[in-house]
C-alpha positions as CSV (number, residue, x, y, z in Angstrom):
1,M,-24.4,44.0,16.3
2,S,-24.1,41.3,13.5
3,T,-25.1,37.7,14.9
4,P,-21.5,36.1,14.6
5,I,-20.9,32.9,12.0
6,Q,-20.7,29.6,13.8
7,A,-17.6,27.9,13.5
8,T,-17.3,24.0,13.3
9,T,-14.8,22.2,15.0
10,G,-13.6,18.4,15.0
11,P,-11.5,16.0,16.8
12,A,-7.6,17.3,18.3
13,H,-6.3,14.2,16.3
14,T,-6.6,12.3,13.5
15,A,-5.2,8.8,11.9
16,V,-4.7,6.9,8.7
17,L,-7.4,4.2,9.6
18,G,-6.7,1.8,6.7
19,L,-4.7,1.4,3.3
20,G,-5.7,-0.3,0.0
21,A,-3.7,-1.0,-2.9
22,Y,-4.3,-2.2,-6.9
23,R,-1.5,-3.0,-9.4
24,P,-1.9,-3.8,-12.8
25,S,-2.0,-6.9,-14.3
26,R,0.6,-6.3,-17.0
27,L,4.4,-7.1,-15.7
28,V,6.9,-5.2,-18.0
29,S,10.4,-6.0,-17.9
30,N,13.0,-4.0,-19.4
31,H,13.9,-6.6,-21.6
32,D,10.3,-5.1,-23.1
33,I,11.7,-1.6,-23.2
34,V,15.2,-1.4,-24.3
35,D,15.2,-1.8,-28.2
36,R,12.8,1.1,-28.6
37,I,15.3,3.3,-26.5
38,D,18.4,1.7,-27.5
39,S,19.4,1.0,-24.0
40,S,19.8,-2.2,-21.7
41,D,18.9,-4.1,-18.5
42,E,21.9,-3.2,-17.1
43,W,21.8,0.5,-17.9
44,I,18.1,0.7,-16.9
45,Q,19.0,-0.7,-13.2
46,Q,22.3,1.2,-12.9
47,R,20.3,4.5,-13.8
48,S,17.1,3.7,-11.4
49,G,17.0,0.5,-9.8
50,I,14.1,-0.3,-11.8
51,K,13.7,-4.4,-12.9
52,T,10.3,-4.6,-13.6
53,R,7.2,-1.8,-13.5
54,R,3.2,-2.4,-14.0
55,F,1.6,-1.3,-17.1
56,A,-2.4,-0.9,-16.8
57,E,-4.8,-2.8,-19.6
58,P,-7.6,-1.0,-21.0
59,H,-10.4,-2.2,-18.4
60,E,-7.7,-0.5,-15.4
61,T,-8.7,2.8,-15.8
62,V,-8.1,5.7,-13.2
63,Q,-11.6,5.3,-12.1
64,M,-11.4,1.2,-11.6
65,M,-8.3,1.4,-10.0
66,S,-9.2,4.2,-8.0
67,V,-12.7,2.2,-6.9
68,E,-10.3,-1.3,-6.0
69,S,-8.0,0.3,-3.9
70,S,-10.2,2.2,-1.7
71,R,-12.7,-0.5,-1.3
72,I,-10.1,-2.3,0.3
73,A,-9.0,1.0,2.3
74,L,-12.1,0.9,3.5
75,E,-12.7,-2.6,4.6
76,R,-9.1,-2.7,6.6
77,A,-10.6,1.0,8.2
78,G,-13.9,-0.8,9.2
79,I,-15.6,2.4,7.7
80,A,-18.9,2.2,5.2
81,P,-18.8,4.2,2.4
82,E,-21.6,6.0,3.8
83,Q,-19.2,7.6,6.3
84,I,-17.2,8.9,4.0
85,D,-17.7,12.9,3.9
86,C,-15.1,13.7,1.3
87,V,-13.0,11.9,-1.4
88,I,-9.8,13.4,-2.7
89,V,-8.0,12.1,-5.8
90,A,-4.8,13.2,-6.5
91,T,-3.3,12.2,-10.1
92,V,-1.9,13.6,-13.3
93,S,-3.0,11.0,-15.5
94,H,-7.0,11.4,-15.7
95,M,-7.8,12.7,-19.3
96,L,-10.9,14.4,-18.9
97,Q,-10.2,18.0,-17.6
98,T,-13.5,17.9,-15.7
99,P,-15.5,16.9,-14.1
100,A,-13.2,15.4,-11.4
101,V,-12.6,11.6,-11.4
102,A,-13.0,11.9,-7.5
103,T,-17.2,12.6,-8.4
104,A,-17.3,9.0,-10.3
105,V,-15.3,7.2,-7.4
106,A,-17.3,8.7,-4.9
107,H,-20.5,7.4,-6.7
108,E,-19.5,4.0,-7.4
109,L,-18.1,3.7,-4.0
110,G,-21.9,4.1,-2.8
111,T,-20.5,7.4,-0.6
112,N,-23.6,9.7,0.4
113,Q,-23.2,12.4,-2.2
114,A,-20.0,13.0,-0.5
115,A,-17.6,16.1,-1.4
116,A,-15.2,15.2,-3.9
117,F,-12.7,17.0,-6.3
118,D,-9.2,15.9,-7.6
119,I,-6.1,17.6,-6.8
120,S,-2.6,17.8,-9.1
121,A,0.4,17.8,-7.3
122,A,2.3,15.1,-9.5
123,C,4.2,13.0,-7.5
124,A,3.5,15.0,-3.9
125,G,-0.3,14.8,-4.9
126,F,-0.9,11.7,-2.0
127,C,0.7,13.8,0.7
128,H,-0.8,16.9,-0.2
129,G,-4.3,15.0,0.0
130,V,-3.5,13.1,3.3
131,A,-2.5,16.7,4.4
132,M,-6.0,18.1,3.4
133,A,-8.0,15.4,5.1
134,S,-6.3,15.2,8.1
135,D,-7.1,19.2,8.5
136,M,-10.5,18.6,7.4
137,V,-11.3,16.1,9.9
138,R,-9.6,18.0,12.9
139,A,-11.8,21.3,11.9
140,G,-14.6,19.4,11.7
141,S,-15.5,19.6,8.2
142,A,-15.5,15.9,7.4
143,G,-15.9,12.8,9.5
144,H,-13.7,10.6,7.5
145,V,-11.7,11.5,4.1
146,L,-11.0,9.1,1.4
147,V,-7.5,10.0,-0.1
148,V,-6.5,8.1,-3.3
149,G,-3.3,8.6,-5.6
150,V,-3.7,7.0,-8.8
151,E,-2.1,7.3,-12.5
152,R,-2.0,5.5,-15.7
153,L,1.4,7.2,-16.4
154,S,2.1,4.5,-19.5
155,D,-0.4,6.8,-21.1
156,I,1.4,10.0,-21.3
157,T,4.9,8.4,-21.3
158,D,6.6,8.3,-24.8
159,P,7.7,4.9,-25.2
160,Y,10.6,6.1,-27.6
161,D,12.0,8.9,-25.0
162,R,15.4,7.2,-23.4
163,G,14.6,9.6,-20.5
164,T,12.2,8.4,-19.3
165,A,10.3,5.3,-21.0
166,F,11.7,3.1,-18.3
167,I,10.7,5.0,-15.2
168,F,6.9,5.6,-15.2
169,A,4.5,3.0,-14.4
170,D,0.9,2.6,-13.3
171,G,-1.4,1.7,-10.1
172,A,-3.3,3.3,-7.1
173,G,-3.5,3.4,-3.4
174,A,-5.8,4.7,-1.0
175,V,-6.1,5.8,2.5
176,V,-9.3,6.5,5.1
177,V,-8.1,9.5,7.2
178,G,-10.4,9.8,10.5
179,P,-10.2,10.6,13.9
180,A,-8.0,9.4,16.3
181,E,-7.3,9.4,20.1
182,T,-4.0,10.2,19.9
183,P,-1.8,12.1,17.3
184,G,-1.2,9.8,14.2
185,I,-0.4,12.0,11.3
186,G,2.0,14.8,12.1
187,P,2.3,18.8,10.6
188,V,2.8,18.5,6.5
189,V,5.8,20.3,5.7
190,W,5.1,21.2,2.1
191,G,5.8,23.8,-0.6
192,S,7.2,24.3,-4.5
193,D,10.0,25.5,-6.2
194,G,8.6,26.8,-9.4
195,E,11.3,28.5,-10.8
196,Q,12.5,24.6,-12.1
197,F,8.8,24.5,-13.2
198,D,10.6,23.0,-16.6
199,L,12.5,20.5,-14.9
200,I,9.6,18.0,-15.0
201,R,6.7,18.7,-17.2
202,Q,4.2,17.6,-20.1
203,R,6.4,18.5,-23.2
204,E,3.0,19.9,-25.1
205,D,0.5,22.4,-24.4
206,W,-2.9,20.9,-25.6
207,R,-3.5,23.7,-27.4
208,D,-0.7,22.9,-29.4
209,V,-1.5,19.4,-30.2
210,I,-4.6,20.3,-31.6
211,E,-3.3,22.2,-33.8
212,S,-0.6,20.2,-35.1
213,D,-1.3,17.7,-38.3
214,A,-0.2,15.1,-36.6
215,P,-2.1,15.2,-32.9
216,T,-0.1,12.7,-30.6
217,M,-0.8,12.3,-26.9
218,P,1.3,14.9,-24.9
219,H,3.9,13.0,-23.0
220,L,5.9,13.5,-20.0
221,V,9.8,14.9,-20.2
222,M,12.4,15.1,-17.3
223,Q,16.0,17.0,-16.7
224,G,16.9,13.6,-15.0
225,N,20.1,14.9,-13.7
226,A,18.8,18.1,-12.2
227,V,15.8,16.2,-10.8
228,F,18.3,13.9,-9.2
229,R,20.9,16.5,-7.7
230,W,18.0,18.6,-6.2
231,A,15.7,15.5,-5.1
232,S,18.8,13.9,-3.6
233,Y,19.8,16.7,-0.9
234,A,17.0,19.4,-0.7
235,M,14.2,16.6,-0.1
236,A,16.9,15.4,2.7
237,K,16.4,18.8,4.4
238,V,12.3,18.8,4.2
239,A,12.5,15.1,5.7
240,Q,14.3,16.7,8.9
241,Q,12.0,19.2,9.1
242,A,9.0,17.2,9.0
243,L,10.6,15.2,11.8
244,E,11.2,18.2,14.0
245,V,7.5,19.7,13.6
246,A,6.3,16.1,14.3
247,G,8.6,16.2,17.7
248,I,10.7,13.2,16.9
249,T,14.2,12.1,15.6
250,V,15.6,9.7,13.2
251,E,16.0,7.3,16.1
252,D,12.4,7.2,16.7
253,L,11.6,6.4,13.1
254,D,10.6,2.7,12.1
255,V,9.7,3.1,8.7
256,F,10.7,5.3,5.7
257,V,8.4,6.0,2.5
258,P,10.1,8.1,0.4
259,H,8.4,8.9,-3.6
260,Q,9.2,5.7,-5.5
261,A,11.4,7.7,-8.3
262,N,14.7,6.3,-8.6
263,M,16.8,4.1,-6.6
264,R,19.7,6.2,-6.3
265,I,17.8,9.2,-5.2
266,I,16.2,7.0,-2.2
267,D,19.5,6.1,-1.4
268,A,21.1,9.4,-1.6
269,M,18.3,10.9,0.7
270,A,18.8,7.9,3.0
271,R,22.7,8.7,3.9
272,S,21.8,12.6,3.7
273,M,19.4,11.8,7.1
274,K,21.5,9.5,8.5
275,L,19.0,7.1,8.7
276,P,19.9,4.1,11.7
277,S,20.4,0.8,10.3
278,H,17.0,0.0,11.9
279,V,14.8,1.8,9.9
280,A,13.0,0.0,7.2
281,I,13.1,1.8,3.9
282,A,10.8,1.5,1.2
283,R,12.3,-0.3,-2.2
284,D,9.0,-0.8,-4.1
285,V,10.4,1.1,-7.1
286,A,12.4,-1.9,-8.2
287,D,9.5,-3.9,-9.1
288,Q,6.7,-1.5,-9.7
289,G,8.5,1.8,-11.2
290,N,7.7,5.3,-10.4
291,T,3.7,5.6,-10.5
292,S,3.6,9.1,-9.3
293,A,0.9,10.0,-6.8
294,A,-0.2,6.7,-6.1
295,S,4.2,5.3,-5.1
296,I,3.8,6.2,-1.6
297,P,0.5,4.1,-0.5
298,L,1.7,1.2,-3.0
299,A,5.1,1.0,-1.1
300,L,3.4,1.3,2.1
301,D,1.4,-1.6,1.4
302,R,4.5,-3.6,0.1
303,M,6.2,-3.2,3.0
304,I,2.8,-4.1,5.6
305,A,2.3,-7.4,3.1
306,E,6.1,-8.3,3.4
307,G,6.6,-7.5,7.1
308,E,8.7,-4.6,6.8
309,A,6.0,-2.4,8.7
310,K,3.8,-3.1,10.7
311,S,0.5,-1.5,12.8
312,G,1.5,1.2,15.2
313,D,5.1,1.7,13.7
314,T,6.3,5.8,12.7
315,A,6.6,6.3,9.4
316,L,8.1,9.4,7.5
317,L,6.2,9.6,4.3
318,I,8.0,12.4,1.5
319,A,7.0,13.1,-2.1
320,F,8.4,15.4,-4.5
321,G,7.8,16.2,-8.5
322,A,6.3,18.1,-11.2
323,G,6.6,22.2,-10.5
324,L,8.9,20.8,-7.7
325,A,6.0,20.4,-5.3
326,Y,6.9,18.6,-2.5
327,A,5.3,17.6,0.9
328,A,6.1,15.4,3.9
329,Q,4.5,14.0,7.1
330,V,5.0,11.6,9.9
331,V,2.3,9.2,10.0
332,T,1.8,6.2,12.3
333,V,1.3,3.0,10.0
334,P,-2.5,1.6,10.4
């Protein structure tokens, strides 16, 4: 008889222990964009609710923004870098196919050679990372996990594309996930609708770029109307499922933090979910733009800073993006 393989076990519960954010220094108004896309400030605000967005300066790299937001998260969590066993970075705008930027982030932070990897789930990447981190801690494969959502979408946005030039932006947010005495992260509800793969995508294949006579950076393209219809209603159902598996109702919520894609989508989801008036809704997109994987931690950080959310509140996070990947979970605000 063979010797049985030993299994690891961890704590029964996990929570978000600390949150940090980094907003790039360059503020870009609608007036800075409209001439290139034959548009107006009024049209952009009507379509998206966006007034300004943040673009990274050359020194504000994916790695730099990840490290800065992570340092804040670690300090707020009271966790030393050496206590981090794994670093997960969610991003689609790290320009190196390999190695993962997470490895460089783990080293710069001073972790003790923590496991580190990137995930590509577009705007849903941060929620995917939180789910993975929670499961890793509960399974005993990590004591504490650092999850980063970071983007420099200005690098891959076509400034002349009328459908996307005003939407995307840059930034980073990070959380520390670790053990807790009571449940602080609910079960994840996640999935994808790959049949609609082309609704949000990188326009050019890298091989086509290399072989072209005038190589340019591949850009993001989006079928905005189709995405709006899908997200506004399909994601309300996912949000309801996340509440159900967490054992709560909309009445129990204090905070709703949807992906900051578009103000009209946020409003449509809130109506479909019949959110009570006492639930604070994140609307960071108005000033920050759509930062994909970074949008949820950035939005929650702003709500905490402005007093709309406080430690101990019950929050619903939900995100969706390219590949029509999505994820949602209920968490306790750190």
